[in-house]
KEKE-3310 file (N, C-alpha, C; in steps of 0.2 Angstrom, whole numbers, plus 5000, padded with zeros to 4 digits):
npx = (4960:4961:4966:4974:4976:4988:4990:5001:5012:5024:5041:5051:5045:5043:5057:5061:5053:5058:5071:5069:5063:5073:5083:5075:5074:5064:5052:5046:5033:5029:5034:5026:5014:5017:5020:5006:4999:5004:5001:4988:4987:4993:4984:4974:4979:4982:4968:4962:4971:4967:4953:4954:4960:4951:4940:4945:4945:4938:4933:4927:4935:4944:4945:4957:4965:4964:4969:4982:4985:4984:4994:5005:5006:5008:5021:5028:5027:5035:5047)
npy = (5013:5019:5035:5040:5053:5057:5066:5075:5067:5060:5067:5058:5046:5047:5048:5035:5027:5032:5027:5013:5012:5015:5005:4994:4997:5004:5017:5029:5030:5017:5010:5013:5008:4995:4992:4994:4985:4973:4975:4974:4960:4953:4954:4947:4934:4931:4931:4920:4910:4911:4908:4894:4889:4891:4883:4870:4871:4865:4872:4887:4902:4914:4931:4937:4927:4926:4939:4937:4928:4935:4944:4936:4931:4943:4945:4935:4937:4948:4945)
npz = (4896:4914:4921:4935:4947:4960:4974:4985:4989:4999:4999:5002:4998:4985:4980:4984:4976:4963:4964:4965:4953:4945:4947:4943:4929:4924:4919:4931:4930:4926:4936:4947:4942:4942:4956:4961:4954:4959:4973:4973:4967:4977:4988:4983:4981:4995:5000:4994:4999:5012:5011:5006:5018:5027:5023:5028:5041:5056:5067:5074:5068:5076:5074:5076:5072:5059:5055:5058:5049:5037:5039:5039:5025:5019:5024:5018:5005:5004:5005)
capx = (4963:4960:4971:4974:4981:4989:4994:5004:5015:5030:5047:5055:5042:5045:5063:5061:5050:5063:5077:5066:5062:5080:5085:5071:5076:5058:5051:5043:5025:5029:5036:5020:5009:5019:5018:4999:4996:5007:4998:4981:4987:4995:4979:4969:4982:4981:4962:4961:4974:4963:4947:4956:4961:4945:4937:4948:4944:4934:4932:4926:4941:4944:4947:4964:4969:4963:4973:4988:4987:4985:5001:5010:5005:5011:5028:5031:5028:5039:5054)
capy = (5013:5024:5039:5041:5058:5056:5073:5075:5060:5063:5067:5053:5041:5048:5046:5028:5025:5033:5023:5006:5012:5014:4998:4989:4999:5006:5023:5030:5027:5010:5006:5014:5003:4988:4992:4994:4978:4969:4975:4970:4954:4949:4953:4942:4928:4929:4930:4914:4906:4911:4904:4887:4886:4891:4877:4865:4871:4861:4876:4894:4905:4921:4937:4938:4922:4928:4945:4934:4924:4941:4947:4931:4931:4949:4945:4930:4940:4953:4942)
capz = (4903:4917:4924:4942:4949:4967:4976:4992:4990:5003:4994:5002:4995:4978:4979:4984:4969:4958:4965:4963:4945:4940:4948:4938:4923:4921:4921:4937:4930:4925:4943:4951:4940:4945:4963:4962:4952:4964:4980:4972:4967:4983:4992:4980:4984:5002:5002:4991:5004:5018:5010:5007:5025:5031:5023:5031:5049:5060:5073:5073:5068:5079:5069:5078:5069:5052:5054:5058:5041:5032:5041:5037:5018:5017:5025:5014:4999:5004:5004)
cpx = (4962:4966:4969:4979:4982:4993:4997:5008:5022:5036:5050:5052:5043:5052:5064:5058:5055:5068:5075:5065:5069:5083:5081:5071:5068:5057:5047:5036:5025:5029:5029:5014:5011:5018:5011:4996:4998:5004:4991:4981:4989:4989:4974:4972:4980:4974:4960:4964:4970:4957:4949:4957:4955:4941:4939:4947:4939:4932:4930:4934:4940:4947:4954:4969:4969:4968:4980:4990:4988:4992:5007:5010:5009:5019:5031:5032:5032:5046:5055)
cpy = (5019:5029:5040:5047:5057:5063:5071:5070:5064:5063:5061:5046:5041:5046:5038:5025:5026:5028:5015:5006:5011:5008:4993:4991:5001:5014:5023:5028:5020:5006:5007:5008:4997:4987:4991:4988:4974:4969:4972:4963:4950:4949:4948:4935:4926:4928:4922:4908:4905:4906:4897:4885:4886:4886:4870:4865:4867:4865:4883:4897:4912:4926:4938:4933:4924:4934:4942:4931:4929:4944:4942:4931:4937:4948:4940:4933:4945:4951:4940)
cpz = (4907:4919:4931:4944:4957:4969:4983:4993:4993:4998:4995:4999:4987:4976:4979:4978:4964:4958:4962:4956:4942:4941:4943:4931:4919:4923:4928:4936:4929:4932:4948:4949:4942:4952:4965:4961:4957:4971:4979:4971:4973:4988:4990:4982:4991:5004:4999:4996:5009:5017:5010:5013:5028:5030:5026:5038:5051:5066:5071:5073:5071:5074:5070:5073:5061:5051:5054:5051:5037:5033:5038:5029:5016:5018:5021:5007:4998:5003:4997)
residu = (UNK:UNK:UNK:UNK:UNK:UNK:UNK:UNK:UNK:UNK:UNK:UNK:UNK:UNK:UNK:UNK:UNK:UNK:UNK:UNK:UNK:UNK:UNK:UNK:UNK:UNK:UNK:UNK:UNK:UNK:UNK:UNK:UNK:UNK:UNK:UNK:UNK:UNK:UNK:UNK:UNK:UNK:UNK:UNK:UNK:UNK:UNK:UNK:UNK:UNK:UNK:UNK:UNK:UNK:UNK:UNK:UNK:UNK:UNK:UNK:UNK:UNK:UNK:UNK:UNK:UNK:UNK:UNK:UNK:UNK:UNK:UNK:UNK:UNK:UNK:UNK:UNK:UNK:UNK)
# end
């Protein structure tokens, strides 16, 4: 497995991660891994959904509409 070093994380972000880790009964390192994995998987899921919807379209889809689909996928996953 790879190791990543991230510098200059704002103190408030570190505190939020620590709080979230405590809430989830994880170490801070485990919490950061979970956050990163979730972000990558969320994007993959959104892209698959967009590709599925794209195939069903009978018209050209403007970039703005695609951006809206991405925002919608992110907001649904945040709830």
